[in-house]
C-alpha positions in Angstrom: -42.4 30.0 -25.5 -42.5 30.1 -21.7 -44.4 27.1 -20.2 -45.8 27.9 -16.8 -45.6 24.5 -15.1 -46.6 23.7 -11.5 -45.6 20.5 -9.8 -47.8 18.7 -7.1 -46.4 15.9 -5.1 -49.0 13.6 -3.5 -47.7 12.8 0.0 -50.2 10.1 0.5 -52.4 9.4 3.5 -51.5 7.5 6.7 -48.9 5.6 5.1 -50.0 2.4 6.7 -48.0 0.1 4.3 -44.9 1.8 5.6 -45.9 1.7 9.3 -44.2 2.0 11.9 -41.8 4.2 9.9 -44.7 6.5 9.4 -45.9 6.3 13.0 -44.4 9.8 13.8 -43.8 11.2 10.4 -45.6 11.6 6.9 -44.6 9.1 4.3 -42.6 11.7 2.2 -40.5 12.5 5.3 -39.3 8.9 5.9 -35.4 8.8 5.7 -34.1 7.1 2.7 -30.7 6.0 1.3 -28.7 7.0 4.5 -29.1 10.8 4.1 -32.2 11.6 2.1 -36.0 11.7 2.6 -38.4 10.1 0.3 -39.7 13.6 -0.8 -36.3 14.5 -2.1 -36.8 12.1 -5.1 -39.7 13.9 -6.9 -38.5 17.4 -5.7 -34.9 16.8 -7.1 -36.5 15.5 -10.5 -38.6 18.7 -10.7 -35.5 21.0 -10.0 -33.4 19.1 -12.5 -36.2 19.6 -15.1 -36.3 23.3 -14.3 -39.7 23.1 -12.6 -39.3 25.1 -9.5 -42.8 25.8 -8.3 -43.6 22.8 -6.3 -46.4 21.9 -3.7 -46.3 18.9 -1.4 -49.9 17.6 -0.3 -50.1 15.9 2.9 -52.3 15.5 6.1 -50.7 13.1 8.5 -47.8 13.9 10.8 -46.5 16.7 8.7 -44.3 18.5 11.2 -41.2 16.6 10.2 -41.9 17.1 6.6 -42.4 20.8 7.1 -39.1 21.1 9.0 -37.1 19.2 6.2 -38.7 21.3 3.4 -38.1 24.7 5.1 -34.5 23.8 5.9 -33.6 22.4 2.5 -35.3 24.0 -0.4 -34.6 27.7 -0.3 -34.6 29.4 -3.6 -33.2 32.9 -4.3 -35.6 35.7 -5.2 -34.8 35.7 -8.9 -36.1 32.2 -9.7 -39.6 32.8 -8.3 -39.3 29.2 -7.2 -40.7 27.5 -4.0 -41.4 24.2 -2.3 -44.5 24.5 0.0 -46.4 21.8 2.1 -50.1 22.1 1.9 -51.6 20.0 4.7 -55.3 19.4 4.8 -57.2 22.3 6.3 -60.8 23.1 7.2 -62.5 25.8 5.2 -66.0 27.1 5.0 -66.6 24.9 1.9 -65.1 21.6 3.5 -64.4 20.3 6.9 -63.2 17.0 5.6 -59.7 15.6 5.4 -58.5 14.5 1.9 -60.5 11.5 0.8 -58.1 10.5 -1.9 -55.5 11.7 -4.4 -57.8 13.5 -6.7 -59.8 15.0 -3.6 -56.4 16.3 -2.3 -55.7 18.3 -5.5 -59.3 19.5 -5.8 -59.3 21.0 -2.3 -56.2 22.9 -3.0 -57.0 24.1 -6.5 -57.5 27.6 -5.2 -53.9 27.8 -4.0 -52.7 26.6 -7.4 -54.6 29.4 -9.2 -52.2 31.9 -7.7 -49.4 30.7 -10.0 -51.6 30.6 -13.2 -50.1 27.4 -14.5 -50.4 26.2 -18.1 -49.6 22.7 -17.1 -49.7 20.7 -14.0 -47.1 17.8 -13.3 -48.7 15.4 -10.6 -46.1 13.1 -8.9 -46.1 10.4 -6.2 -44.0 10.8 -3.1 -43.0 7.2 -2.6 -41.1 6.2 -5.9 -37.5 6.1 -6.9 -36.5 7.1 -10.4 -34.8 9.9 -12.3 -36.8 11.7 -15.1 -36.4 14.9 -17.1 -40.0 16.1 -16.9 -39.3 18.6 -19.8 -39.0 15.7 -22.2 -42.3 14.3 -21.1 -43.8 17.8 -21.3 -42.5 18.2 -24.9 -43.9 14.9 -26.0 -47.2 15.9 -24.2 -47.5 19.1 -26.2 -46.6 17.4 -29.5 -49.2 14.8 -28.9 -51.9 17.6 -28.5 -53.3 15.5 -25.5 -55.0 16.8 -22.6 -53.3 14.3 -20.3 -50.1 12.4 -20.6 -49.3 9.5 -18.3 -45.7 8.2 -17.7 -45.7 4.4 -18.4 -43.3 1.5 -17.9 -43.1 -1.6 -20.0 -43.5 -4.7 -17.7 -44.1 -8.4 -17.8 -47.5 -10.2 -17.1 -46.3 -11.3 -13.6 -45.5 -7.6 -12.7 -49.0 -6.3 -13.9 -51.0 -7.7 -10.9 -50.3 -4.6 -8.6 -50.3 -1.9 -11.2 -52.7 0.0 -13.5 -52.4 -1.4 -17.0 -53.0 0.7 -20.0 -54.1 -0.2 -23.6 -52.5 1.9 -26.3 -52.7 2.2 -30.0 -49.9 2.3 -32.5 -49.2 6.1 -31.9 -49.1 5.7 -28.1 -52.6 7.1 -27.4 -54.3 5.4 -24.5 -57.6 3.7 -25.5 -58.2 1.6 -22.3 -57.2 1.2 -18.7 -57.4 -1.8 -16.0 -56.7 -1.1 -12.4 -54.6 -3.9 -10.8 -55.8 -6.9 -12.8 -55.9 -10.3 -10.9 -53.2 -12.9 -11.8 -55.7 -15.1 -13.4 -57.6 -12.4 -15.4 -57.1 -12.4 -19.2 -55.7 -9.1 -20.3 -54.1 -10.1 -23.5 -56.0 -7.5 -25.3 -54.0 -4.8 -23.5 -50.6 -5.9 -24.9 -48.6 -3.1 -26.4 -48.0 -2.9 -30.1 -44.4 -4.4 -30.6 -43.6 -1.5 -33.0 -44.3 1.1 -30.5 -42.1 -0.7 -27.8 -39.1 -1.0 -30.3 -39.3 2.7 -31.1 -39.5 3.6 -27.4 -37.2 1.3 -25.6 -35.3 -0.5 -28.3 -35.6 -4.2 -29.4 -32.9 -5.4 -27.1 -34.7 -4.2 -23.9 -38.2 -5.6 -24.8 -37.7 -9.3 -23.7 -41.2 -10.5 -22.1 -42.3 -7.0 -21.6 -45.7 -6.9 -23.2 -47.7 -4.5 -21.1 -47.6 -0.8 -20.1 -48.1 0.1 -16.4 -49.0 3.6 -15.2 -46.3 5.1 -13.2 -48.7 7.5 -11.4 -46.9 10.4 -13.0 -49.2 12.7 -14.9 -49.0 16.0 -17.0 -52.4 17.7 -17.3 -53.3 20.7 -19.3 -54.5 23.2 -16.7 -58.1 23.5 -18.0 -58.3 19.6 -18.4 -57.4 19.1 -14.9 -60.0 21.5 -13.4 -62.6 20.0 -15.7 -61.7 16.4 -14.7 -61.9 17.4 -11.0 -65.3 19.0 -11.5 -67.2 16.2 -9.7 -66.9 14.3 -6.4 -64.6 11.5 -7.5 -61.8 10.9 -5.1 -58.9 9.0 -6.7 -56.9 9.5 -9.8 -56.0 5.9 -10.5 -59.4 4.3 -9.9 -61.8 7.0 -11.1 -60.4 10.3 -12.7 -57.9 8.5 -15.2 -60.3 5.8 -16.5 -63.0 8.6 -17.2 -60.7 10.9 -19.0 -59.4 8.1 -21.2 -63.1 7.4 -22.3 -63.7 10.9 -23.4 -60.4 12.8 -24.2 -57.1 12.4 -26.0 -54.6 10.8 -23.5 -51.0 9.9 -24.4 -48.6 7.5 -23.0 -45.0 8.6 -22.3 -42.9 5.5 -22.3 -40.1 5.6 -19.8 -37.1 3.3 -20.2 -35.1 3.6 -17.1 -35.1 2.4 -13.5 -38.4 3.0 -11.6 -39.5 1.5 -8.4 -42.7 2.0 -6.1 -41.3 1.9 -2.5 -44.5 2.0 -0.7 -44.1 -1.2 1.3 -41.6 -2.1 4.0 -40.2 -5.0 1.9 -39.7 -2.7 -1.1 -38.3 0.1 1.1 -35.8 -2.3 2.7 -34.8 -4.0 -0.6 -34.1 -0.9 -2.5 -32.1 0.7 0.4 -29.8 -2.3 0.6 -29.6 -2.3 -3.2 -28.2 1.2 -3.2 -25.2 -0.2 -1.3 -24.6 -3.0 -3.8 -21.7 -3.1 -6.2 -23.9 -2.3 -9.2 -27.1 -0.6 -7.8 -30.2 -0.4 -9.9 -30.4 3.4 -9.2 -27.4 5.5 -9.5 -27.0 8.3 -6.9 -23.7 9.3 -8.4 -25.0 11.3 -11.3 -23.6 14.9 -11.3 -25.9 15.9 -14.3 -29.1 15.0 -12.3 -28.3 14.9 -8.6 -30.6 14.1 -5.7 -30.7 17.1 -3.4 -31.3 17.0 0.4 -30.6 19.1 3.5 -27.0 20.3 4.0 -26.1 19.4 7.4 -22.3 20.5 7.4 -21.3 17.3 9.3 -17.8 16.0 9.6 -16.6 13.0 7.5 -17.4 9.6 8.9 -14.7 8.0 11.0 -14.0 4.3 10.8 -11.7 2.6 13.4 -10.3 -0.9 12.6 -13.6 -1.9 10.8 -14.4 -4.6 8.2 -17.0 -3.1 5.8 -18.2 -4.5 2.4 -21.1 -3.6 0.0 -22.3 -0.8 2.5 -22.8 2.9 2.6 -21.8 5.2 5.6 -23.3 8.6 5.7 -21.5 11.7 7.0 -21.0 12.4 10.7 -20.8 8.7 11.8 -18.3 7.0 14.1 -17.8 3.3 13.7 -15.3 1.5 15.8 -14.0 -2.2 15.3 -17.3 -3.3 13.7 -18.1 -5.7 10.9 -20.6 -4.4 8.6 -22.0 -6.1 5.4 -24.7 -5.3 2.9 -26.0 -2.4 5.0 -26.7 1.4 5.0 -25.5 3.6 7.8 -27.3 6.9 8.2 -26.1 10.2 9.4 -24.6 10.6 13.0 -24.6 6.8 13.6 -22.4 5.7 16.5 -21.6 2.0 16.3 -19.5 0.6 19.2 -16.8 -2.1 19.3 -17.5 -5.6 18.3 -20.9 -4.8 16.7 -21.9 -6.8 13.7 -24.5 -5.8 11.1 -25.7 -7.8 8.1 -28.5 -6.5 5.9 -29.3 -3.5 8.1 -30.7 -0.1 7.2 -29.7 2.1 10.1 -31.3 5.6 9.8 -29.0 7.3 12.2 -29.6 10.2 14.5 -30.9 13.7 14.4 -28.4 14.9 17.0 -25.3 14.1 19.0 -25.7 13.3 22.7 -23.6 15.3 25.1 -21.6 13.5 27.6 -23.9 14.8 30.4 -26.8 13.3 28.7 -25.0 10.0 28.3 -24.1 9.7 32.0 -27.6 10.5 33.1 -29.0 7.9 30.7 -26.5 5.3 32.0 -27.6 5.8 35.5 -31.1 5.0 34.4 -30.1 1.9 32.5 -30.8 3.7 29.2 -28.3 2.9 26.3 -26.7 5.7 24.2 -28.2 6.6 20.8 -26.7 4.2 18.3 -25.5 0.6 18.5 -23.8 -0.9 21.5 -20.7 -3.1 22.0 -20.9 -6.6 20.8 -24.5 -6.3 19.4 -25.4 -8.4 16.2 -28.1 -7.4 14.0 -29.4 -9.1 10.9 -32.1 -8.1 8.5 -33.5 -5.0 10.3 -34.4 -1.4 9.9 -33.2 0.7 12.8 -35.1 4.1 12.8 -33.8 7.5 13.8 -32.4 8.1 17.3 -32.9 4.4 18.4 -31.0 3.2 21.4 -29.6 -0.4 21.1 -27.6 -1.5 24.2 -24.5 -3.8 24.5 -24.6 -7.5 23.5 -28.0 -7.7 21.9 -28.9 -10.3 19.4 -31.4 -9.0 16.9 -32.7 -11.4 14.1 -29.9 -13.9 14.6 -31.6 -16.8 16.4 -35.0 -17.0 14.5 -35.3 -17.7 10.9 -39.1 -17.7 10.7 -40.2 -14.3 11.8 -43.9 -13.8 12.3 -45.3 -10.3 11.5 -46.7 -8.3 14.4 -46.3 -5.5 17.0 -44.2 -6.7 19.9 -44.0 -3.4 21.9 -40.5 -2.3 21.6 -40.2 -3.5 18.0 -42.2 -4.6 15.0 -41.8 -7.3 12.4 -43.2 -6.5 8.9 -42.6 -8.7 5.9 -40.1 -10.6 7.9 -38.0 -7.6 8.6 -37.4 -6.5 12.2 -38.1 -2.7 12.8 -36.7 -0.8 15.8 -39.0 2.4 15.9 -37.9 6.0 16.1 -36.5 6.8 19.6 -36.8 3.1 20.4 -35.0 1.7 23.4 -33.6 -1.9 23.3 -31.9 -2.8 26.6 -28.5 -4.4 26.8 -28.6 -8.2 26.4 -32.0 -8.2 24.6 -32.6 -11.1 22.2 -35.1 -10.6 19.3 
């Protein structure tokens, strides 16, 4: 039986929790892991699951995302596959922007009708995981549910910032609590131990007693349209709890790595973890690879460097530098004597010509990249940033106060040099 399945990736709103990385781009377009974009994760999972009709819903700063999608996901004419960005638009029926996740899907339902899907897979654009959606779809169909929700077994301490589901012995969802407070009694939501043992094995249970929604949904097509036949704006807060009260909803328990990377701290931590000896998420999986734009760049050149627990993406030139626990993005130029510790450097979108460099030097503007003798610790360097010689960034101050400081930001104690930012030589931050 051919199942016509359509994927919808929710690109999010302004991405305020990832600001200033979202200052000039939408959240799904934020560079990740040295050479990827956040949106590559859900799209790659769809492609690896043989779901190749994919819409990305966004409304803020979508130009960068459009450019990435159009240059990356080009299917041949025989697959009938596509990846398209649907930005918020004014129509005769509505002049408003998306008011929430459910509202974004509702306002685009007429576009989805063109594909006549049997099932909708609804995904978030800011999570890191690897999942075969066909397995979830199979379980969804077998359960005869109208909606299936991917769920992750967690501890009570982890439950505070997530939607927690109550399930019966067969995995059907009977209750839902959105982001319970730390002192709230939610003991009645504990998962039946038998169900957890069957799903994730007794060795993996530990203190995991609750099921959190991963924000990954599979709807029957008619069930989604019925659920959206109202003015409710958000899936997690409104749509999902209402469906659970009146319909058959099943939990698909996922027992592998999953991380929400919607905050600066989570974004920074998971990027540096990718460079560790045993990363939580494995990019080196040939069976289910993560796809991104083919740039046809040369291999990275390293001259007399000391590098440990770090990644260097293609097209970079690193000379006489010391790099520890860091991720170096594409086309990154690091000059002699530089020292990086706990840095995610997103790299550059192009190489400067010698003529451009000479003109910039006359104006006192550093080249794109990291200058001679510059020392950086615990920072995110966004694309095309220019950091001059002999700068000291994050070295002299242990207690960093969050805020906007003009040429840089501090969020969650992490220094952020913005896209196209300029840090003159000798600067101390």
